[in-house]
Each structure stands twice: as C-alpha cells, then as structure tokens.
C-alpha positions in Angstrom: 89.6 191.4 -98.5 88.2 188.1 -99.9 84.6 187.2 -99.9 85.4 184.4 -97.5 87.0 186.9 -95.1 84.0 189.2 -95.2 81.6 186.4 -94.2 81.2 186.5 -90.4 82.4 183.4 -88.8 79.6 181.3 -87.4 80.5 179.5 -84.2 79.6 175.9 -84.3 78.0 174.8 -81.1 79.1 171.3 -80.3 76.3 169.1 -78.9 77.1 167.4 -75.6 77.9 163.7 -76.0 74.9 161.4 -75.7 75.3 159.1 -72.7 75.4 155.5 -73.8 72.2 153.6 -73.0 72.5 150.8 -70.5 71.5 147.7 -72.3 68.2 146.3 -71.1 68.3 142.8 -69.8 67.3 140.2 -72.4 63.9 138.6 -72.0 65.5 135.2 -71.5 67.5 136.4 -68.6 64.5 138.0 -66.9 62.4 134.9 -67.5 65.1 132.7 -65.9 66.1 134.9 -63.0 62.8 136.1 -61.7 61.0 132.7 -61.2 64.3 131.2 -59.9 64.7 134.0 -57.3 61.0 133.8 -56.2 61.1 130.0 -55.8 64.4 130.2 -53.9 63.0 132.9 -51.6 59.8 130.9 -50.9 61.8 127.7 -50.5 64.2 129.2 -47.9 61.3 130.8 -46.0 60.5 128.6 -43.0 62.6 125.8 -44.5 63.2 124.2 -41.0 59.5 123.9 -40.3 60.2 124.5 -36.6 63.0 121.9 -36.7 60.5 119.1 -37.4 60.7 116.2 -39.8 58.0 113.9 -41.2 58.3 110.1 -41.7 59.5 109.9 -45.3 62.1 112.6 -44.7 63.2 110.6 -41.7 63.9 107.6 -44.0 66.0 109.8 -46.3 67.9 111.2 -43.3 68.6 107.7 -41.9 69.6 106.0 -45.2 71.6 108.9 -46.6 73.8 108.7 -43.4 74.7 105.1 -44.2 77.6 104.0 -46.4 77.0 103.6 -50.1 77.4 99.8 -49.7 74.8 99.8 -46.9 72.4 101.9 -49.0 72.7 99.4 -51.8 72.2 96.3 -49.6 69.2 97.9 -47.9 67.7 98.7 -51.4 67.8 95.0 -52.1 65.2 94.5 -49.4 63.2 97.7 -49.5 62.9 101.1 -51.2 64.9 100.2 -54.3 63.0 102.9 -56.2 64.7 105.6 -54.1 68.2 104.1 -54.0 69.7 106.6 -56.4 68.3 109.5 -54.5 69.6 108.2 -51.2 73.1 107.8 -52.8 72.9 111.4 -54.1 71.9 112.7 -50.7 74.7 110.6 -49.1 77.2 112.5 -51.2 75.6 115.9 -50.4 75.6 115.1 -46.7 79.3 114.3 -47.0 80.0 117.7 -48.6 77.6 120.0 -46.7 77.0 118.1 -43.4 74.1 115.9 -42.5 71.7 118.5 -40.9 68.1 119.4 -41.5 69.0 122.3 -43.7 71.1 120.1 -46.0 68.3 117.6 -46.1 65.9 120.1 -47.7 68.2 122.5 -49.5 68.7 120.3 -52.7 64.9 120.2 -53.2 64.8 124.0 -52.9 67.5 124.4 -55.5 66.0 121.8 -57.8 62.6 123.4 -57.7 64.2 126.8 -58.4 65.8 125.3 -61.5 62.4 123.9 -62.5 60.8 127.3 -62.2 63.4 128.8 -64.5 62.8 126.0 -67.0 59.1 126.6 -67.0 59.8 130.3 -67.7 61.9 129.4 -70.7 59.3 127.0 -72.0 56.7 129.7 -71.8 59.1 132.2 -73.5 59.7 129.8 -76.4 56.1 128.7 -76.8 54.2 132.0 -76.2 56.5 134.9 -75.7 58.5 136.7 -72.9 55.5 137.9 -70.8 53.8 134.5 -70.9 57.1 132.9 -70.0 57.7 135.2 -67.1 54.1 134.8 -65.8 54.3 131.0 -66.2 57.5 130.8 -64.1 56.1 133.0 -61.4 52.8 131.1 -61.3 54.8 127.8 -61.0 56.7 129.2 -58.0 53.5 130.2 -56.2 51.6 126.9 -56.7 50.9 125.3 -53.3 52.2 121.9 -54.4 55.5 123.4 -55.6 55.9 125.3 -52.4 55.3 122.2 -50.4 57.6 119.8 -52.1 60.4 122.4 -52.5 60.9 122.0 -48.8 60.9 118.2 -48.4 63.9 115.9 -48.3 62.6 113.6 -51.0 63.3 113.1 -54.7 60.1 114.7 -56.1 61.6 118.2 -56.6 64.6 116.8 -58.4 62.4 114.7 -60.6 60.2 117.8 -61.4 63.3 119.8 -62.4 64.7 117.0 -64.6 61.3 116.5 -66.4 61.1 120.3 -66.9 64.4 120.5 -68.6 63.9 117.3 -70.6 60.7 118.9 -71.8 62.7 122.0 -72.8 65.1 119.8 -74.7 62.2 118.2 -76.4 60.8 121.5 -77.6 64.1 122.8 -78.8 64.9 119.5 -80.5 61.8 119.6 -82.7 63.0 122.4 -85.1 66.7 121.7 -85.0 66.7 117.8 -85.1 70.3 117.7 -83.9 71.2 114.3 -82.5 72.9 115.8 -79.4 69.7 117.5 -78.4 67.8 114.2 -78.4 70.7 112.6 -76.5 70.3 115.3 -73.8 66.6 114.7 -73.8 66.9 111.0 -73.4 69.6 111.1 -70.7 67.7 113.7 -68.7 64.5 111.7 -68.8 66.3 108.5 -67.9 67.9 110.2 -64.8 64.4 111.4 -63.8 63.0 107.9 -64.1 65.8 106.4 -62.1 65.1 108.9 -59.3 61.4 107.9 -59.5 59.9 105.4 -61.8 56.6 107.2 -62.4 58.5 110.0 -64.3 58.2 107.6 -67.2 54.6 108.8 -67.5 55.9 112.1 -68.7 57.4 110.2 -71.6 53.9 109.3 -72.7 52.7 112.9 -72.4 55.7 114.0 -74.6 54.8 111.4 -77.3 51.2 112.7 -77.4 52.4 116.2 -77.7 54.5 115.4 -80.8 51.6 113.4 -82.4 49.1 116.2 -81.8 51.6 118.8 -83.1 52.1 116.8 -86.3 55.8 117.0 -86.3 57.8 115.6 -89.2 58.5 111.9 -89.3 62.2 112.2 -88.7 61.4 114.0 -85.4 59.1 111.2 -84.3 61.8 108.7 -85.1 64.3 110.6 -83.1 62.0 110.8 -80.1 61.0 107.1 -80.4 64.7 106.2 -80.3 65.3 108.4 -77.2 62.1 107.0 -75.6 63.2 103.4 -76.2 66.5 104.1 -74.6 64.8 105.6 -71.5 62.5 102.5 -71.2 65.4 100.1 -71.7 67.5 101.9 -69.1 64.6 101.9 -66.6 63.5 98.3 -67.2 66.0 96.5 -64.9 65.0 98.8 -62.0 61.3 98.4 -62.7 61.6 94.6 -62.7 63.6 94.5 -59.5 61.4 97.0 -57.7 58.2 95.1 -58.6 59.1 92.6 -55.9 58.9 95.4 -53.3 55.3 96.4 -54.1 54.4 96.2 -50.4 56.1 99.6 -50.2 52.9 101.1 -51.6 50.5 98.9 -49.7 49.6 101.8 -47.5 47.8 103.5 -50.4 44.1 102.5 -50.0 42.8 105.0 -52.4 43.7 108.2 -54.4 45.8 110.5 -52.1 45.0 114.2 -52.4 43.1 113.7 -55.7 41.3 117.0 -55.4 44.3 119.1 -56.3 44.9 117.1 -59.5 41.2 117.3 -60.6 41.0 121.1 -60.0 44.3 121.7 -61.8 43.2 119.5 -64.7 39.8 121.3 -65.1 41.4 124.8 -64.8 44.1 123.9 -67.3 41.7 122.5 -69.9 39.5 125.7 -69.6 42.6 127.9 -70.1 43.5 125.8 -73.2 40.2 126.8 -74.8 41.4 130.4 -75.0 43.4 131.3 -78.1 46.8 131.3 -76.5 49.8 132.9 -78.3 52.1 130.2 -79.7 55.4 130.1 -81.4 57.2 127.4 -83.3 56.0 124.0 -84.4 54.8 122.9 -80.9 51.7 124.7 -79.6 51.7 125.6 -75.9 48.4 123.8 -75.2 49.6 120.7 -77.1 52.5 120.5 -74.7 50.9 121.7 -71.4 47.6 119.7 -71.4 49.1 116.2 -71.9 51.8 116.7 -69.2 49.2 118.1 -66.8 46.5 115.5 -67.4 48.0 112.2 -68.7 50.4 111.1 -66.0 47.7 111.5 -63.3 45.0 110.0 -65.4 47.2 106.9 -66.2 47.9 106.5 -62.5 44.2 106.7 -61.7 43.5 104.0 -64.4 46.2 101.8 -62.9 44.6 102.3 -59.5 41.6 100.3 -60.7 43.8 97.2 -60.3 46.1 98.4 -57.5 45.9 101.8 -55.7 48.8 103.9 -56.8 47.7 107.5 -57.2 49.6 109.9 -54.9 49.7 113.6 -55.9 53.5 113.9 -55.4 54.2 111.0 -57.8 53.1 113.2 -60.7 54.3 116.5 -59.2 55.8 117.5 -62.6 52.2 117.9 -63.9 52.4 121.4 -62.4 54.6 122.3 -65.4 51.4 122.1 -67.5 49.1 124.2 -65.2 51.8 126.9 -64.8 52.3 127.2 -68.6 48.5 127.4 -69.2 47.9 129.9 -66.5 50.8 132.0 -67.6 49.7 132.1 -71.2 46.1 132.8 -70.1 47.3 135.7 -68.0 49.2 137.0 -70.9 46.1 136.7 -73.1 44.0 138.5 -70.4 46.6 141.3 -70.2 46.5 141.9 -74.0 42.7 142.0 -74.0 42.3 144.2 -70.8 42.4 147.9 -71.4 42.7 149.0 -67.8 45.6 147.8 -65.7 43.7 148.5 -62.4 41.7 145.3 -62.8 44.9 143.3 -63.3 46.5 144.7 -60.2 43.4 144.1 -58.1 43.2 140.5 -59.3 46.9 139.9 -58.6 46.7 141.3 -55.1 43.6 139.2 -54.4 45.3 136.0 -55.6 48.4 136.7 -53.5 46.3 137.5 -50.5 44.5 134.2 -50.9 47.8 132.3 -51.1 49.2 133.7 -47.9 47.3 131.5 -45.4 48.1 128.4 -47.5 51.8 129.4 -47.8 52.0 130.0 -44.0 50.3 126.7 -43.2 52.7 124.7 -45.4 55.6 125.8 -43.2 54.1 124.3 -40.0 54.6 120.8 -38.7 50.9 120.1 -39.0 51.1 120.5 -42.8 52.6 117.0 -43.1 50.9 113.6 -42.3 53.1 113.1 -39.3 55.8 114.7 -37.2 58.5 112.1 -36.2 60.4 114.7 -34.0 57.2 115.2 -31.9 56.7 111.4 -31.7 60.2 110.8 -30.5 59.9 113.7 -28.0 56.7 112.2 -26.6 58.4 108.8 -26.2 61.3 110.5 -24.4 59.0 112.4 -22.1 56.6 109.6 -21.2 59.1 106.8 -20.9 61.2 106.1 -17.8 64.7 104.5 -17.9 64.2 100.8 -18.0 60.7 100.9 -19.5 59.9 98.6 -22.5 59.3 100.1 -25.9 57.0 98.6 -28.5 56.0 99.7 -32.1 52.6 98.8 -33.5 53.4 97.8 -36.2 57.2 97.3 -36.3 57.7 99.5 -39.3 57.0 102.6 -37.2 60.4 102.0 -35.6 61.7 104.3 -38.3 59.8 107.2 -36.7 62.1 107.4 -33.8 65.3 106.2 -35.5 66.5 109.6 -36.7 67.6 110.6 -33.2 68.5 107.4 -31.2 69.0 109.5 -28.0 65.3 109.8 -27.6 64.8 106.0 -27.0 68.2 105.0 -25.7 67.0 104.6 -22.1 64.2 102.3 -23.1 64.4 98.6 -24.1 63.0 97.7 -27.6 61.1 94.6 -26.7 60.5 93.2 -30.2 63.9 94.0 -31.9 66.1 91.1 -32.8 68.5 93.0 -35.2 68.8 96.7 -35.6 68.0 98.5 -38.9 71.6 99.3 -39.9 73.1 95.8 -39.3 70.1 94.1 -40.9 70.2 96.5 -44.0 66.5 97.3 -43.4 64.5 100.4 -42.5 62.9 99.1 -39.3 65.1 96.2 -38.3 64.2 92.6 -37.8 61.8 91.6 -35.1 61.7 88.5 -32.8 59.1 85.7 -33.4 55.7 86.3 -31.9 56.1 84.1 -28.8 59.4 85.7 -27.9 57.9 89.1 -28.2 55.0 88.2 -25.8 57.5 86.6 -23.3 59.7 89.7 -23.2 56.7 92.0 -22.7 55.7 90.0 -19.6 59.1 90.8 -18.1 58.2 94.5 -17.9 55.8 96.4 -15.7 55.6 99.5 -18.0 55.7 99.6 -21.8 55.7 102.6 -24.0 53.7 101.8 -27.2 54.1 103.9 -30.5 51.3 103.4 -33.0 49.4 105.1 -35.8 46.4 107.4 -35.1 43.1 105.7 -34.2 41.4 104.3 -37.3 44.6 103.6 -39.2 44.9 100.3 -41.0 46.5 97.7 -38.7 48.4 94.7 -40.2 47.5 91.2 -39.2 51.0 89.8 -38.9 51.4 87.3 -36.1 53.9 89.5 -34.4 51.5 92.4 -34.3 48.7 90.2 -33.1 51.0 88.9 -30.3 51.8 92.5 -29.2 48.1 93.5 -29.2 46.8 90.4 -27.4 49.5 90.6 -24.7 48.7 94.2 -24.0 45.0 93.5 -23.9 45.3 90.6 -21.4 48.1 91.7 -19.1 48.3 95.5 -19.3 46.1 98.6 -18.9 46.5 102.0 -20.7 47.9 104.5 -18.2 48.0 107.5 -20.4 48.1 108.5 -24.1 49.9 111.4 -25.8 48.5 112.2 -29.2 50.9 113.9 -31.6 50.7 114.7 -35.3 50.3 111.3 -37.0 50.7 109.0 -34.0 49.7 107.9 -30.5 52.2 107.3 -27.7 50.6 105.2 -24.9 52.1 104.1 -21.6 50.8 100.7 -20.5 51.1 99.4 -17.0 50.8 95.8 -15.8 47.5 95.0 -14.1 49.1 94.4 -10.8 50.8 97.7 -10.9 47.9 99.7 -12.3 46.5 100.8 -8.9 49.9 102.2 -7.9 50.3 104.1 -11.1 46.7 105.2 -11.2 45.2 105.5 -7.7 41.4 105.0 -7.6 41.4 104.1 -11.3 40.2 107.5 -12.3 43.4 109.5 -12.4 44.8 108.1 -15.6 44.2 110.3 -18.5 45.6 111.1 -21.9 46.9 114.4 -23.3 47.2 116.0 -26.7 50.2 118.1 -27.9 48.7 121.2 -26.3 48.9 119.7 -22.8 45.1 119.0 -22.5 44.5 115.8 -20.5 41.7 113.5 -21.8 40.1 110.2 -20.8 42.1 106.9 -20.9 42.7 105.2 -24.3 42.1 101.6 -24.8 44.2 99.1 -26.7 
C-alpha cells in the first residue's frame, strides 16, 4: 500500500456560497430623490387650498385660457414680463386640462426639481450628508412651501436658477464650452420668465471673483452673462413702459423673512463648513442669498420694487448654509440624542406654519370668496361696479358668478380688448348709467387700501355718495362687497334705517359701511 493510500482521506467541507450584497444606493441618488420626494409630498398636501384662488393666480388662469395670439396682444398692453409663463401654462392647460390642480401642479414639480438641485449643489460643495440636509431644509422652508403651491412663475424661476447654479459650479473645473452654453441658456430662460432672475447673475459673478477662479473661467462666464443680458434686453426695454404694474408696491413687501434669512445665513457662514472643489460653499451661498434682495432694496430707494417672491431663489443660499451647518454640528456632536430632539422641535415648530399656508387666509386675497359674495348679495338685474376697475379681474375667473348683474362701467370686455380688466366708459357715462339702477353691488379693496384718483373712479365714488346709501357690506379675505341702494328706495330696503348691517365671512352682522 502506498503512503498516499495509508493517509486518511480528509473530507473537505465546502463553505456555503456568500450571498451577493445588494448595492447600496449612491449618495447622488439619495441626495436627489429624498429632497424631491419630500417637496413633492408637501406640494401635493392641500394643493387645492379649499378650492380657492388668489388674485395673481386668477390672472394666470384667465390669460392661460386665451389663445397664444391673444396672450401676445394682451402682453403688449400689460404684464409683458409674464408673457412667456402664460404661454407655457396655455400649453399645459391644453395637455392636462384647465383646472385648479393643473394651475398649481407645474409649480410643485418645478420646486421639487429645485430641491434636488440644491441637494446636488450641497453634495458637490460639502459632501453627501450636507447635500442631503440642504435639500431637505430647502423643502421645509416656509417660502418654498408657499410658492410651490401657486400658479405663478416663481417656482419655475427658482428651479432654473438652481440648475444654472449647478451648471456654473460644474463648469468651473471642467471649462467645457457646452457647460457654459447650458448655464447661459438656463439663466436666460429664467430671466425671460421673470426679469429679476438677472440679479442671480450678479451673485454668480461675485462667487467666481471671491473664489479666485482662473482667468479663462471668468472669460467664459462673462461671455455667457453677456449673452443672457443681450437676450433679456429687448424684454426689459419693452416692459419698462408697463411700470404701472408694480405701482401697488408702496414699500418692501415681507422684508422680515429676507432679513432673518440673511442674518442666519451669514452666521452659518462663519462656521468652518466642509468644502470641496475650487468654489467654496459659503462663497456661493452667501451672495445668492443676500445680493439679489439687497440690490432690490437699493433700487427701492428710487422706486419701490422689493417683494419677497421676486427673489425666491435666494432660498438656495440659506438651504445650503443651513445644510452645511447641520453637517458640521453632526460631526462635532457626540450624542445623537441632542440632534433628534432638535430635529423634532424644528419640525413641530414648522407644523402650524405649514398648515396655515394651505388655508385661503394665507394669501392676500381670495377671489373665489369675493365672487361668491357678489353672487350671494346681488339680485338679477342689479348693477355691478368695481372700485377701481382693475378689480374686475377678481371675478373674471368664473363669469357665472356675475352673469345676472350688469357691469355699469364696462365698455369692452377683457378678452376682446386684449386687457386684464377690460376698457371702461368715460366718467360721465359711468355716472349716468349708475343713476339708471336702484341697487348696485360694489367690489372694492379692504378699508385703508390705496385708491386711485382716476376721473372714472372719482365719478363712481361721488355718484355713490350723492345718490346712494350703503345697505350692507360683506367683508371677505382681501375685499369688501357692498350693496348700495338709491336714497328713495333705502327705506324700503332698510325699514327704520337701523336694520342695515354688514357681515363678515363668518356670518356675523355688523354696523353699516360708508362709501
């Protein structure tokens, strides 16, 4: 027997196959999907706002239902700065239907894309955790939640500026021409949707200068910026003649949010934030947060222009700074219990604000409630008057609400006149028509609002004062609807002179309202 035969055979135990590990999702995928999903969920939550609509959304609703040629002709008279947005919404209405959900859904989707872009910016500038936190913070910001649910251009502009900023950051190290072409075309589209997006261009220039990027990069950005300005210039020149569109701005509108965000952002920037690549996170975030609003405030010294939504994209900066600061705090904090307590406290504090943003009272007016009050208070054959005439747009979204009333001042309707509020009769003709009616329903702004001194408006007010008496007033969010009765008929409508009262939306009757 051989030696090999005498050696006992050792059974080799075969190890079971190791199950293949499921690949973990890449950081970029998480940073994109998580903020996008949260923003989408918050945007769809209460999107109908109890089936109400506010004034600016009503304008979008009306104009987007007109033909493209009518939109263009209307823009020659008014609202040229939003003409492209109305054209885009016209096409969306044609595809998805012209309802309230379709009006707001594009803003929800645009803001969701902006949140994912903020997450990618944070990932590139400070790492995966900072990017994820920045995207989630962006989704939770009250301004972002608010304008994600409005049928206006601001969410689209914010998304375009976000992705233009990402193209800027990625273009610095690579210097490929196509990246700068993408940057320039995206910024130009944002500016054509709203002219004040051009202020982000200034912030981007400051970012590159502060970051001390190479001269070829500055040249490439300068060429792209020049192309944006050149493309915007015709619109800016033409729309300058419609400056009365912002005449309603008497001072900074909701300045407090901008100031608080700017202060918090600057304080966060003082912390040593993690940074990657040639562009530092603070060098990008602080200018886009502070400069656009600051430039609008400086311009407001000559003409009031500051409205918070005009620089909505500044939230990109505060989200990046807060996300990076939270990442820094996480790395410094030894106990995770403190982090969880802080996170729960912040979310709990945001709940009341988030809930209130989904109520009709969260907007400056509610045109559906105004139109409903006109329908309820008016009788078939009553006269209808708007003080001033531009408020006609408040009830135009649903013509059925005013169909039984006679618009006393209207000479040509908004659609046929290519305007927002139609063309009114001369002052004398308005006064003469008013005297043909015993009852007139008057729609006007809340007490204390600025009243124009146009001869037509003066004729309306003086005729009401001389020949009519207020029968009752219904106060709704952003307006008053008052029924006026001719002096000779007042005793019939109001026996004893003490039974005429006004009511608020809750049904509480109050004392009579004067003219």
